[in-house]
GUSE-703170 format. One record per residue: x, y, z of N, C-alpha, C in turn; chain; residue in one letter. Coordinates in Angstrom, 3 decimals. Layout:
N
      n.px      n.py      n.pz     ca.px     ca.py     ca.pz      c.px      c.py      c.pz  cadena  residuo
         X         Y         Z         X         Y         Z         X         Y         Z       A        A
...
END
This chain:
326
      n.px      n.py      n.pz     ca.px     ca.py     ca.pz      c.px      c.py      c.pz  cadena  residuo
   137.861   156.524    95.861   137.661   155.877    96.198   138.746   154.914    97.353       A        M
   138.987   154.579    98.762   140.050   153.670    98.957   139.801   152.297    99.308       A        D
   140.680   151.196    99.044   140.502   150.449    99.070   139.501   149.568    99.709       A        S
   138.930   150.353   101.098   137.903   149.416   101.573   136.632   149.564   101.168       A        H
   136.487   150.995   100.740   135.221   151.239    99.866   135.337   150.457    98.834       A        H
   136.481   150.444    98.115   136.021   149.913    96.538   135.719   148.282    96.698       A        L
   136.354   147.379    97.801   136.151   146.448    98.117   134.967   145.936    98.164       A        Q
   134.112   146.920    99.014   132.835   146.603    99.558   131.952   146.887    98.648       A        S
   131.848   147.916    97.506   131.455   147.904    96.792   131.553   146.542    95.419       A        F
   132.829   146.235    95.020   133.147   145.252    94.456   131.736   144.020    94.881       A        F
   131.709   143.719    96.382   131.172   142.777    96.902   129.215   142.908    97.213       A        V
   129.086   143.937    96.666   128.024   144.590    96.538   127.483   144.348    95.324       A        L
   128.128   144.815    94.407   128.098   144.237    92.679   127.574   143.021    92.731       A        V
   129.033   142.022    93.550   128.642   140.085    92.765   127.406   140.114    93.715       A        M
   127.578   140.535    94.478   125.894   140.302    95.293   124.406   140.391    94.368       A        V
   124.484   141.644    93.835   123.450   142.026    93.035   123.266   140.970    92.154       A        T
   124.216   140.840    91.274   124.564   140.490    89.944   123.971   138.896    90.221       A        L
   124.340   138.320    91.241   123.725   137.047    91.945   122.751   136.915    92.242       A        S
   121.941   137.617    92.515   120.584   137.733    92.107   119.915   137.506    91.014       A        T
   120.208   138.015    89.932   119.983   137.855    88.961   119.838   137.019    87.994       A        F
   121.666   136.347    88.010   122.232   135.201    87.412   122.454   133.760    88.169       A        L
   122.000   133.795    89.261   121.587   132.385    90.249   120.516   131.892    90.211       A        I
   120.218   130.631    89.526   118.616   130.187    89.861   118.281   130.572    91.319       A        P
   117.273   130.850    91.716   116.478   131.329    92.987   116.261   129.319    93.483       A        T
   116.765   129.085    95.022   115.998   127.683    95.430   115.349   127.977    96.104       A        L
   114.296   127.557    96.208   113.518   127.043    97.670   113.146   125.888    97.523       A        A
   112.212   126.244    99.328   112.160   124.813    99.654   110.538   124.498    99.711       A        T
   110.510   123.201    99.279   108.960   122.470    99.164   107.853   123.147   100.759       A        L
   106.792   123.185   100.445   106.151   123.693   101.326   104.520   123.557   101.618       A        T
   103.982   122.845   102.269   102.407   122.006   102.028   101.492   123.622   101.721       A        P
   102.227   124.375   101.975   100.913   125.672   101.953   101.257   126.425   100.556       A        D
   102.247   125.778    99.941   102.699   126.552    98.628   101.484   127.395    97.910       A        Y
   100.081   126.575    97.959    99.111   127.306    96.803    98.092   127.645    97.646       A        Y
    98.411   127.950    98.933    97.406   128.534    99.522    96.856   130.210    99.461       A        D
    97.711   130.978    98.952    97.607   132.101    98.488    97.185   132.214    96.707       A        T
    98.292   132.025    95.738    98.251   131.927    94.799    96.839   131.533    93.961       A        V
    96.289   130.050    94.557    95.268   129.459    93.898    94.954   128.750    95.023       A        C
    93.802   129.065    96.854    93.547   128.152    97.592    92.476   126.968    96.913       A        P
    91.932   126.553    95.378    91.189   125.975    94.990    91.705   124.954    94.431       A        Q
    92.744   125.060    94.271    93.956   123.889    93.521    93.423   122.680    94.071       A        A
    94.266   122.334    95.474    94.322   121.029    96.232    92.847   120.453    95.787       A        L
    91.802   121.087    96.726    90.280   120.454    96.508    89.822   120.384    94.741       A        P
    89.819   121.052    94.376    89.914   120.529    92.491    90.678   119.699    92.193       A        I
    91.903   119.641    92.517    92.456   118.035    92.331    91.563   116.890    92.340       A        I
    91.607   116.478    93.987    90.933   115.756    95.021    89.810   115.234    94.073       A        K
    88.748   116.427    93.667    87.773   115.944    93.354    87.894   115.417    91.748       A        A
    88.784   116.195    90.804    89.103   115.298    89.893    89.240   113.960    89.959       A        V
    90.414   114.035    90.429    90.874   112.270    91.249    89.766   111.453    91.323       A        V
    88.905   112.058    92.275    87.972   111.212    92.795    86.797   110.562    91.674       A        K
    86.731   111.454    90.735    85.785   111.387    89.545    86.332   110.402    88.758       A        Q
    87.932   110.050    88.230    88.357   109.546    87.625    88.421   107.765    88.085       A        A
    88.446   107.757    89.820    88.834   106.488    90.105    87.390   105.992    90.431       A        I
    86.695   106.742    90.315    84.957   106.411    89.747    84.639   106.006    88.869       A        I
    85.023   106.380    87.961    84.735   105.874    86.584    85.661   105.002    85.912       A        R
    86.892   104.236    87.180    87.906   103.648    86.456    89.034   103.271    87.692       A        E
    88.663   102.187    88.954    88.903   101.915    89.972    90.484   101.822    89.795       A        R
    90.579   101.366    88.641    92.356   101.190    88.580    93.249   102.368    88.307       A        R
    92.546   103.370    88.015    93.758   104.441    87.375    94.113   105.159    88.698       A        I
    93.761   104.822    89.917    94.268   105.417    91.172    96.010   104.885    90.842       A        G
    95.555   103.518    91.266    97.034   102.641    91.216    98.344   103.622    89.919       A        A
    97.546   103.659    88.598    98.262   104.344    87.607    98.816   105.662    87.998       A        S
    98.276   107.190    88.392    98.404   108.207    89.314    99.622   107.852    90.184       A        L
    99.261   106.743    90.685   100.105   106.505    92.010   102.205   106.114    91.458       A        L
   101.793   105.233    90.167   102.717   105.168    89.360   103.396   105.876    88.653       A        R
   103.013   107.155    88.336   103.400   107.888    87.666   104.309   108.786    88.472       A        L
   103.717   108.816    89.592   104.898   109.807    90.570   105.857   109.499    90.772       A        H
   106.172   107.880    90.904   107.193   106.994    91.415   107.899   107.052    90.223       A        F
   107.533   106.736    88.835   108.242   106.771    87.628   109.179   108.424    87.370       A        H
   108.352   108.929    87.551   108.584   110.660    87.788   109.492   111.037    88.485       A        D
   109.601   110.403    89.691   110.661   110.794    90.879   112.287   110.673    90.511       A        C
   111.950   108.886    89.667   113.016   108.077    90.254   113.981   108.536    89.187       A        F
   113.284   109.074    87.902   114.356   109.910    87.008   114.790   111.148    87.115       A        V
   115.876   111.442    86.957   116.345   112.848    87.245   115.290   113.804    88.248       A        N
   114.894   113.223    89.324   113.986   114.062    90.180   112.481   114.265    89.787       A        G
   111.452   114.830    90.533   110.494   114.890    90.252   109.819   116.390    89.555       A        C
   110.061   116.247    88.667   109.753   117.263    87.341   109.229   116.996    86.563       A        D
   108.064   115.967    86.507   106.808   116.041    85.639   107.811   115.259    84.800       A        G
   109.128   115.275    84.288   109.391   114.796    82.600   108.801   113.396    82.373       A        S
   108.264   112.630    83.331   107.903   111.516    82.778   106.492   111.818    81.796       A        V
   105.831   112.866    81.685   104.713   113.463    81.148   105.023   113.870    79.704       A        L
   106.281   114.022    79.506   106.364   114.683    77.976   106.737   113.949    77.072       A        L
   106.035   114.454    75.863   105.879   113.583    74.910   107.254   113.599    73.961       A        D
   107.762   112.822    73.044   108.650   113.033    72.586   109.014   113.856    71.461       A        D
   110.341   114.600    71.312   110.263   115.957    70.349   111.215   115.617    68.894       A        T
   112.015   116.384    68.115   112.595   116.338    67.341   113.898   116.594    68.152       A        P
   114.028   116.686    69.739   115.332   117.235    70.222   115.577   116.082    71.692       A        F
   114.660   115.462    71.483   114.500   114.317    72.534   113.746   113.475    72.992       A        F
   114.557   112.132    72.836   113.511   111.077    73.081   112.972   110.931    74.540       A        I
   111.631   110.853    75.080   111.342   110.749    76.157   111.192   109.624    76.975       A        G
   110.521   109.839    78.112   110.598   108.391    79.222   109.680   107.587    78.715       A        E
   108.394   107.987    77.974   107.431   107.052    77.632   107.568   105.729    77.294       A        K
   108.437   105.716    76.166   108.880   104.547    75.688   110.441   103.636    76.275       A        T
   110.508   104.479    77.460   111.803   103.176    77.968   111.244   102.166    78.320       A        A
   111.794   101.158    78.537   111.728    99.668    78.934   110.427    99.296    80.392       A        L
   110.906   100.129    81.442   110.147   100.083    82.545   108.584   100.914    82.299       A        P
   108.879   101.503    81.419   107.499   102.691    81.360   106.679   102.003    80.270       A        N
   107.128   101.466    78.892   106.249   101.272    77.943   105.252   100.460    77.720       A        N
   103.979   100.824    77.570   102.552    99.601    77.563   102.465    99.657    78.843       A        N
   103.171   100.346    79.989   102.911   100.407    81.155   102.453   101.506    82.489       A        S
   103.133   102.272    82.179   102.793   104.055    82.505   101.429   104.107    81.839       A        I
    99.894   104.764    82.556    99.063   105.476    81.975    98.539   106.093    82.736       A        R
    97.118   106.636    82.414    96.749   108.004    83.511    96.893   108.914    82.489       A        G
    97.762   109.168    81.533    97.935   110.845    80.976    96.800   111.618    80.517       A        F
    95.525   110.949    79.946    94.512   111.837    79.991    93.518   112.515    80.955       A        D
    94.178   111.752    82.402    93.562   112.332    83.816    94.535   113.150    84.077       A        V
    96.201   113.253    83.849    96.385   114.450    84.148    95.992   115.449    83.099       A        V
    96.200   115.246    82.027    95.761   116.336    81.149    93.976   116.632    81.945       A        D
    93.242   116.180    82.076    92.229   116.935    82.824    92.418   117.947    84.220       A        E
    92.850   117.030    84.675    93.179   117.600    85.769    94.130   119.230    86.227       A        I
    95.118   119.000    85.263    95.655   120.280    84.598    94.857   121.182    83.673       A        K
    93.732   120.708    82.858    92.661   122.084    82.215    92.379   122.778    83.169       A        A
    91.514   121.609    84.240    90.875   121.983    84.855    91.000   123.092    86.232       A        V
    92.308   122.820    86.792    92.753   123.687    87.489    93.479   124.776    87.052       A        V
    94.150   124.794    85.755    94.229   126.293    85.331    93.373   127.047    84.923       A        D
    91.748   126.332    84.582    90.997   127.121    84.568    90.138   128.059    85.866       A        R
    89.893   127.338    86.829    89.831   127.727    88.431    90.876   128.246    88.686       A        V
    92.098   128.339    88.726    93.184   129.141    88.941    93.221   130.324    88.087       A        C
    92.739   130.055    86.455    92.564   131.469    86.178    94.013   131.743    85.107       A        K
    95.184   130.660    85.199    96.442   130.782    84.861    97.195   129.550    85.037       A        R
    98.107   129.166    84.703    98.958   127.749    84.740    99.662   128.061    85.987       A        P
    99.348   127.902    87.173   100.008   128.576    88.084   100.399   127.054    88.782       A        V
    99.918   125.989    88.696    99.944   124.233    89.528   101.014   124.009    88.331       A        V
   102.308   123.429    88.535   102.831   122.517    87.814   102.593   121.298    87.766       A        S
   103.230   120.626    86.413   102.509   118.828    86.315   102.926   118.059    87.498       A        C
   104.686   118.506    87.926   105.161   117.552    88.252   104.331   117.595    89.949       A        A
   103.936   118.894    90.213   103.115   119.124    91.667   101.319   118.077    91.062       A        D
   100.887   118.569    90.228    99.775   117.421    89.812   100.287   116.211    90.337       A        I
   101.063   115.561    89.848   101.461   114.155    90.053   101.637   113.851    91.254       A        L
   102.309   114.847    92.211   102.133   114.119    93.675   101.042   114.081    94.617       A        A
   100.212   115.433    93.895    98.916   115.769    94.679    98.106   114.760    94.353       A        I
    97.972   114.122    93.203    97.027   113.365    92.451    97.446   111.912    92.963       A        A
    98.823   111.448    93.531    99.393   110.158    93.757    98.791   110.144    95.495       A        A
    99.465   111.453    96.035    98.285   110.935    97.310    97.051   111.063    97.621       A        R
    96.263   112.008    96.290    94.914   111.656    96.572    94.207   110.419    96.572       A        D
    95.077   109.613    95.530    94.617   108.271    95.026    94.789   107.363    96.321       A        S
    96.092   107.214    96.995    96.183   106.451    97.854    94.733   106.554    98.980       A        V
    94.946   107.615    99.470    93.699   108.279   100.474    91.963   107.860   100.023       A        A
    91.757   107.870    98.694    90.551   108.004    98.432    90.347   106.568    98.311       A        I
    91.316   105.573    98.007    91.030   104.123    97.981    91.794   103.342    99.282       A        L
    92.110   104.060   100.309    93.219   103.750   101.308    92.033   103.763   102.568       A        G
    91.675   104.819   102.600    90.540   105.833   103.846    91.875   107.156   104.531       A        G
    91.074   107.399   105.565    92.077   108.814   106.111    92.945   109.100   106.671       A        T
    93.441   107.717   106.622    94.722   107.254   107.795    96.063   107.407   106.601       A        Q
    95.730   107.270   105.524    96.691   107.622   104.298    97.102   109.052   103.413       A        Y
    96.125   109.545   104.190    96.111   111.446   103.835    97.554   111.562   104.540       A        W
    98.368   112.158   103.633    99.365   112.758   104.111    99.739   114.331   103.518       A        Y
   100.395   115.219   104.745   100.569   116.462   103.820   101.611   116.890   102.816       A        K
   101.473   116.412   101.680   102.459   116.708   100.339   102.942   118.252   100.353       A        V
   104.184   117.738   100.140   105.025   119.226   100.077   104.857   119.619    98.120       A        L
   104.718   121.118    98.376   104.459   121.773    96.999   105.655   122.682    96.293       A        L
   105.398   123.414    95.631   106.443   124.019    94.777   107.601   123.550    93.886       A        G
   106.978   122.722    93.385   107.939   122.221    92.479   107.531   122.717    90.930       A        R
   108.542   122.942    90.043   108.326   123.297    88.476   108.654   122.330    87.934       A        R
   108.349   122.380    86.118   108.472   121.354    85.874   109.797   121.367    84.484       A        D
   110.300   120.030    84.535   111.651   120.216    83.495   111.192   120.531    82.261       A        A
   112.608   120.825    81.063   112.267   121.048    79.816   112.330   120.324    79.125       A        R
   113.106   118.978    79.556   113.341   117.596    78.501   113.386   116.729    79.330       A        N
   113.354   115.429    79.233   113.595   113.946    79.411   114.218   113.526    78.644       A        A
   114.515   111.989    79.011   115.770   111.141    78.680   115.209   110.023    78.689       A        S
   114.914   108.840    77.941   114.553   107.527    77.779   116.139   107.171    78.150       A        R
   117.010   107.234    77.928   118.064   106.465    78.320   117.943   106.534    79.986       A        D
   117.623   107.650    80.603   118.175   108.273    82.082   116.682   106.866    82.535       A        A
   115.805   107.124    82.288   114.483   106.395    82.780   114.857   104.712    82.478       A        A
   115.726   104.159    81.744   116.316   103.030    81.318   117.208   102.810    82.525       A        N
   118.063   103.279    82.887   118.807   103.563    83.596   118.762   103.230    85.145       A        L
   117.448   104.266    85.587   117.251   104.781    86.865   116.129   104.310    87.551       A        N
   115.089   103.290    86.418   114.061   102.837    87.377   114.096   101.230    87.901       A        L
   113.989   100.853    88.930   114.092    99.574    89.605   113.199    98.618    88.596       A        P
   114.037    97.549    88.454   113.530    96.763    86.933   112.675    95.371    88.233       A        A
   112.010    94.675    88.046   111.374    93.390    88.622   111.748    92.430    89.331       A        P
   112.991    92.212    88.163   113.757    91.122    88.311   114.966    91.496    89.304       A        F
   115.365    92.640    89.934   116.242    92.835    90.719   116.036    92.014    92.127       A        L
   117.502    91.425    92.732   117.359    91.141    93.944   117.483    92.333    95.037       A        N
   117.428    92.215    96.246   117.158    92.884    97.521   118.531    93.820    97.424       A        I
   119.977    93.157    97.241   121.163    93.969    97.452   120.894    95.148    96.041       A        S
   120.488    94.460    94.987   120.164    95.759    93.867   118.936    96.529    93.822       A        Q
   118.186    96.174    94.976   117.226    97.469    95.121   117.679    97.735    95.903       A        L
   118.044    97.679    97.191   118.859    98.621    98.268   119.881    99.633    97.528       A        I
   120.741    99.145    95.917   121.428    99.916    96.129   120.576   101.119    95.087       A        S
   119.926   100.620    94.346   119.107   101.312    93.657   118.431   102.415    94.441       A        N
   117.714   102.360    94.819   117.279   103.193    96.114   118.226   104.080    97.045       A        F
   119.442   103.675    97.291   120.247   104.580    98.113   120.829   105.642    96.761       A        Q
   121.111   105.128    95.444   121.873   106.206    94.369   120.619   107.317    94.332       A        S
   119.329   106.900    95.295   118.069   108.191    94.813   117.984   109.149    96.444       A        H
   118.742   108.447    97.425   118.987   108.744    98.585   117.857   108.666    99.319       A        G
   117.544   107.220    99.292   116.351   106.558   100.245   116.750   105.484   100.258       A        L
   116.684   104.799   101.769   117.254   103.689   102.579   116.110   102.190   102.357       A        D
   116.474   101.139   103.509   115.989   100.155   102.859   114.492   100.295   103.730       A        L
   114.521   101.270   104.392   113.183   101.219   104.934   112.248   101.943   104.085       A        K
   112.566   102.744   103.153   111.600   103.199   102.315   111.676   102.392   100.989       A        D
   112.876   101.708   100.672   112.456   100.676    99.769   111.485    99.629   100.108       A        L
   111.129    99.261   101.556   109.818    98.219   101.815   108.708    99.056   101.903       A        V
   108.773   100.149   102.305   107.340   101.189   102.650   106.667   101.323   101.624       A        V
   107.817   102.005   100.238   107.386   102.564    98.966   107.220   101.150    98.041       A        L
   107.315   100.107    98.378   107.450    98.831    97.601   105.263    98.350    98.180       A        S
   104.992    98.888    98.939   103.554    98.981    99.567   102.884    99.528    98.735       A        G
   103.137   100.406    97.605   102.644   100.744    96.906   101.900    99.922    95.667       A        G
   102.358    98.633    95.847   101.397    97.597    95.395   100.634    96.989    95.691       A        H
   100.379    97.533    96.997    99.241    96.827    97.459    97.902    97.302    96.489       A        T
    98.137    97.958    95.490    97.157    98.345    94.122    97.647    98.032    93.152       A        I
    96.765    98.099    91.920    97.574    97.866    90.465    97.644    96.689    89.889       A        G
    98.274    96.452    88.581    98.501    95.217    88.036    99.460    95.327    87.587       A        F
   100.456    94.122    87.020   101.695    94.270    86.119   101.093    93.511    85.548       A        A
   101.751    93.562    83.939   101.893    92.773    82.373   102.646    91.169    83.038       A        R
   102.137    90.056    82.022   103.184    88.860    82.319   104.423    89.038    81.858       A        C
   105.130    89.937    81.337   106.573    90.370    80.888   107.179    90.678    82.144       A        S
   106.208    90.805    83.335   107.303    91.604    84.507   107.631    90.710    85.427       A        S
   106.691    89.514    85.277   106.538    87.984    86.487   106.293    86.418    85.761       A        F
   106.945    86.574    84.427   106.686    85.309    83.898   107.724    84.340    84.254       A        Q
   109.336    85.148    84.513   109.808    84.187    84.752   110.207    83.968    86.103       A        D
   109.466    84.394    87.076   109.191    83.735    88.237   108.236    82.676    88.504       A        R
   107.250    83.166    88.255   105.679    81.884    88.017   106.490    80.410    87.732       A        I
   107.845    80.491    86.628   108.144    79.558    86.324   109.303    78.942    86.510       A        F
   110.214    79.632    87.508   111.398    79.631    87.630   111.997    79.758    89.014       A        N
   110.903    80.643    89.800   111.364    81.000    91.334   111.095    79.479    91.916       A        D
   111.694    79.720    93.233   111.379    78.363    93.669   110.766    78.969    95.001       A        T
   111.098    80.322    95.686   110.162    81.043    96.689   109.257    81.271    96.297       A        N
   108.089    80.668    95.948   106.846    80.949    95.618   105.968    79.690    96.167       A        I
   104.748    80.276    96.491   103.749    79.415    96.317   103.164    78.666    95.553       A        D
   103.156    77.398    95.324   102.807    76.660    94.218   101.939    77.074    93.582       A        Q
   100.490    76.848    94.533    99.370    77.108    93.876    99.116    78.447    93.514       A        K
    99.592    79.694    94.069    99.431    80.783    93.871   100.177    81.114    92.461       A        F
   101.434    79.846    92.438   102.266    80.189    90.542   101.467    79.451    89.874       A        A
   100.634    78.105    90.152    99.996    77.354    88.561    98.832    77.956    88.434       A        A
    97.766    78.838    89.310    97.036    80.250    88.866    97.672    81.007    87.757       A        T
    98.799    81.623    88.248    99.207    82.885    87.363    99.492    81.855    85.765       A        L
    99.994    80.837    86.055   100.738    80.487    84.655    99.356    80.338    84.125       A        R
    98.048    80.125    84.032    97.266    79.807    83.352    96.747    81.903    82.862       A        K
    96.781    82.311    83.171    97.188    83.816    82.969    98.305    84.417    82.151       A        T
    99.076    83.661    82.244   100.433    83.807    81.859   101.188    82.717    81.182       A        C
   100.707    81.953    80.286   100.939    80.381    79.796   102.522    80.911    78.668       A        P
   103.231    80.149    78.913   104.776    80.336    78.055   104.116    80.078    76.546       A        L
   104.722    81.342    76.107   104.004    81.644    74.190   103.048    82.361    74.638       A        G
   102.429    82.771    75.333   101.087    83.360    75.496   101.229    85.036    75.157       A        G
   100.132    85.675    75.679   100.148    87.241    75.686   101.275    87.549    76.739       A        D
   101.914    88.457    76.170   102.953    88.821    77.760   102.481    90.357    78.084       A        N
   101.221    90.721    77.571   100.654    92.052    77.970    99.595    91.569    78.774       A        N
    99.243    89.975    79.050    97.741    90.100    80.233    98.554    90.557    81.070       A        N
    97.648    90.956    82.119    97.898    91.665    83.373    97.335    90.593    84.663       A        L
    97.748    91.026    85.744    97.756    90.457    86.847    97.740    91.567    88.115       A        A
    96.907    91.057    89.172    97.203    92.011    90.325    98.293    92.009    91.051       A        P
    99.066    92.719    91.665   100.618    92.934    92.496   100.015    92.112    93.742       A        L
    98.412    92.572    94.200    97.920    92.267    95.362    96.788    91.787    95.361       A        D
    97.062    90.137    94.707    95.332    89.292    94.518    94.704    89.555    95.623       A        A
    94.860    89.738    97.065    93.851    89.570    97.950    93.157    90.691    97.575       A        S
    93.971    92.012    97.756    92.842    93.159    97.608    93.447    94.148    96.339       A        T
    93.267    93.787    94.932    93.702    94.717    94.209    93.612    96.136    93.928       A        P
    92.290    96.710    94.581    91.878    98.037    94.527    91.466    98.651    95.366       A        A
    92.575    98.134    96.435    92.247    98.649    97.804    93.506    98.938    98.744       A        R
    93.721   100.268    98.778    95.340   100.242    99.868    95.053   100.019   101.141       A        V
    95.666    98.807   101.732    95.688    97.769   102.928    96.950    97.297   102.943       A        D
    97.447    96.740   103.776    98.490    95.778   103.931    98.582    94.539   103.652       A        T
    97.457    94.023   103.061    97.482    92.351   102.510    98.860    92.192   101.696       A        S
    99.183    93.271   101.069   100.483    93.509   100.079   101.819    92.187   100.964       A        Y
   101.542    92.872   102.069   102.952    92.660   103.211   102.425    91.003   103.610       A        Y
   101.405    91.189   103.962   100.831    89.061   104.088   100.948    88.419   103.323       A        T
   100.991    88.970   102.014   100.984    87.895   100.416   102.650    87.479   100.918       A        N
   103.485    88.174   101.059   104.745    87.922   101.101   105.242    87.271   101.985       A        L
   104.572    87.164   102.889   104.858    86.033   104.465   104.830    84.806   103.937       A        L
   103.971    84.597   102.475   103.215    83.277   102.080   104.184    82.684   100.872       A        Y
   104.788    83.695   100.581   105.684    83.449    99.128   104.550    83.931    97.994       A        G
   103.809    84.771    98.241   103.031    85.801    97.140   103.055    86.700    96.459       A        K
   104.499    86.799    96.675   104.796    88.198    95.991   104.657    88.225    94.410       A        G
   103.714    89.126    93.826   103.704    89.004    92.579   105.167    88.686    91.353       A        L
   105.673    89.847    92.026   107.180    90.129    91.084   108.091    89.694    91.795       A        L
   109.200    89.425    91.206   110.479    88.770    91.757   111.013    89.978    92.933       A        H
   111.184    91.337    92.373   111.402    92.201    93.405   110.783    92.314    94.478       A        S
   109.217    92.166    94.840   108.575    92.245    95.692   109.159    90.829    96.559       A        D
   108.928    89.759    96.370   109.441    88.567    97.288   110.667    88.928    98.024       A        Q
   111.494    89.554    97.288   112.909    89.671    97.674   112.922    90.781    99.094       A        E
   112.341    91.293    99.488   112.041    91.912   100.418   111.723    91.103   101.398       A        L
   110.987    89.728   101.411   110.783    89.182   102.698   111.881    87.931   102.027       A        Y
   112.555    87.472   102.887   113.283    86.054   102.901   112.899    84.750   103.778       A        K
   112.272    85.141   104.817   111.419    84.329   105.890   112.783    83.688   106.395       A        G
   114.113    84.573   106.717   115.056    83.697   107.721   114.498    84.274   109.317       A        D
   113.898    85.905   109.365   113.784    86.104   110.279   114.747    87.324   110.892       A        G
   115.763    87.279   109.955   117.201    87.724   110.652   117.603    88.841   110.008       A        C
   116.776    89.322   109.239   117.055    90.499   107.815   116.127    91.821   108.522       A        G
   116.574    93.050   108.513   115.534    94.164   108.709   114.810    94.143   107.869       A        E
   114.358    94.227   106.217   113.527    93.905   105.546   112.315    93.230   105.878       A        S
   112.814    91.365   106.677   111.969    90.749   107.017   110.847    91.143   108.347       A        D
   112.199    92.174   108.674   111.628    92.645   110.318   110.273    93.250   109.665       A        R
   110.661    94.240   108.926   109.593    95.782   108.440   108.354    95.013   107.209       A        L
   108.484    93.884   106.708   107.084    93.183   106.273   106.584    92.431   107.308       A        V
   107.039    91.969   108.163   106.170    91.793   109.495   105.320    92.627   109.852       A        Q
   106.172    93.825   110.774   105.576    94.736   111.352   104.475    95.533   110.344       A        L
   104.474    95.555   108.823   103.364    96.362   108.434   102.181    95.774   108.339       A        Y
   102.374    94.193   107.959   101.374    93.079   107.585   100.925    92.486   109.159       A        S
   101.239    93.248   110.472   100.389    93.286   111.081   100.007    94.743   111.979       A        N
   100.394    95.514   111.177   100.082    97.015   111.858   100.198    98.201   110.834       A        D
    98.844    98.298   110.524    97.978    98.924   109.264    98.623   100.680   109.487       A        P
    98.371   101.053   111.011    98.649   102.726   111.213   100.457   102.511   111.145       A        Y
   100.790   101.726   111.252   102.592   101.493   111.112   102.955   102.049   109.490       A        A
   102.551   101.027   108.997   102.465   101.249   107.936   101.637   102.730   106.905       A        F
   100.323   103.545   107.249   100.126   104.546   106.856   101.154   105.685   107.175       A        A
   101.397   105.709   108.426   101.967   106.133   108.777   103.777   106.976   107.962       A        R
   104.180   105.670   108.241   105.659   105.330   107.530   105.391   105.773   105.382       A        D
   104.302   105.124   105.253   104.174   105.287   103.895   104.094   106.569   103.665       A        F
   103.036   107.294   104.549   103.271   109.380   103.833   104.793   110.099   103.974       A        G
   105.797   109.376   105.383   106.469   109.958   105.372   107.602   109.540   104.052       A        D
   107.668   108.381   103.546   108.573   107.941   102.476   107.997   108.538   101.407       A        S
   106.623   108.692   101.387   106.101   109.811   100.082   106.816   111.124   100.027       A        M
   106.762   111.614   100.876   107.278   113.103   101.348   108.756   112.703   101.213       A        I
   109.263   112.152   101.568   110.844   112.198   101.153   110.960   111.799   100.114       A        K
   110.196   110.600    99.496   110.660   110.873    97.863   110.096   111.655    96.653       A        M
   109.165   112.469    97.203   108.581   113.332    96.749   109.505   114.882    96.369       A        G
   110.510   114.799    97.487   111.932   115.977    97.770   112.911   115.526    96.973       A        N
   113.110   114.300    96.216   113.850   114.476    95.155   114.174   115.190    94.185       A        M
   115.217   116.201    93.921   115.832   116.743    93.729   115.126   117.483    92.694       A        K
   113.642   118.382    93.148   112.755   119.320    92.905   113.280   120.478    92.131       A        P
   112.984   120.340    90.949   113.073   122.243    90.929   112.512   123.006    91.101       A        L
   113.145   123.999    91.416   112.168   124.828    92.578   112.900   126.642    91.828       A        T
   112.177   127.711    92.480   112.059   128.867    92.433   112.354   129.617    90.942       A        G
   113.410   129.759    90.178   113.244   130.276    88.826   113.665   129.030    88.085       A        T
   113.788   127.705    88.189   114.548   126.711    87.626   113.440   126.151    86.761       A        M
   113.513   125.353    85.632   112.453   124.832    85.172   111.272   125.928    84.716       A        G
   110.106   125.312    84.587   108.913   126.375    84.390   107.663   125.589    84.842       A        E
   106.740   126.294    84.526   105.286   125.725    84.903   104.639   125.681    83.283       A        V
   104.313   124.231    83.043   103.638   123.852    81.646   102.499   123.904    81.752       A        R
   102.170   124.913    80.487   100.518   125.003    79.936   100.088   123.845    79.549       A        C
   100.960   122.773    79.147   100.306   121.371    78.524   101.354   120.519    79.117       A        N
   100.953   119.493    79.693   101.940   118.506    80.623   102.673   117.420    79.746       A        C
   102.244   117.680    78.199   102.991   116.440    77.228   103.684   117.127    77.016       A        R
   104.127   118.745    76.793   104.987   119.494    75.812   105.595   120.710    76.281       A        R
   106.649   121.534    76.456   107.240   122.300    77.094   106.659   123.765    76.487       A        V
   106.867   124.400    77.327   105.995   126.286    76.898   106.656   126.409    75.754       A        N
END
């Protein structure tokens, strides 16, 4: 064999080996389950709807699970993993402990969809992305429906340290929030619009007690009311709605509240300074006045967030049980 043919043969061998040795990368797509299990998405929506009928608050919990999953090493279902002898998972991280919930609903979705699909074909990471979208659409209306991209696979490990490091805390200022989001490939617009997820759900007193006693950029009547729920020395696990106006409906009143100093978390109010000269202020004013702009941009940013470092192709696995690796 001459040198030219030898070189060609070597290249062919290397390409063939790489096919087997390098994990296959794939792009997320909205029609991922159309052929492998076309019933998957309608079934997930039906289970989410029933869960919200049982307890309306669960929609916010499912949305939060997707956020808290994606912000820690990408959207890989790691937030769902229980602790093992080999790693301490994300559930007991400071931002998650006694805060994130809805794991039983995810288990219910997983059991039903695997039974309908006749095998574990839908990943737990995709279930979180779909359930978040369906929760928002059910609680807000059809304008909040967007085509979620699919094809994620599930991580085989989790990290409490990574969750403590990467999830944005409720006491961060605007510069720290922007920096946190930028570290995940998200920009200021994504920060403002994704914070609008606080249109539903509740927060514990420990998340905002310092604000209601010490912040100056807060409506004083609003603060006084919250001090009754969260007095100093009281139960830090008491809850208050993130959007006091419409806590169980996806809408734009979260942004209107910010205009009047009624953001529950310090990090919420940091999005609106009221000086009229910042991009963040402009976006808060836009979304408070234009629900269609918020619905459009929220869907776009959710898709962008959902595309953060997903495991695809041959990476990771599709778990049989969302709480543990196969």
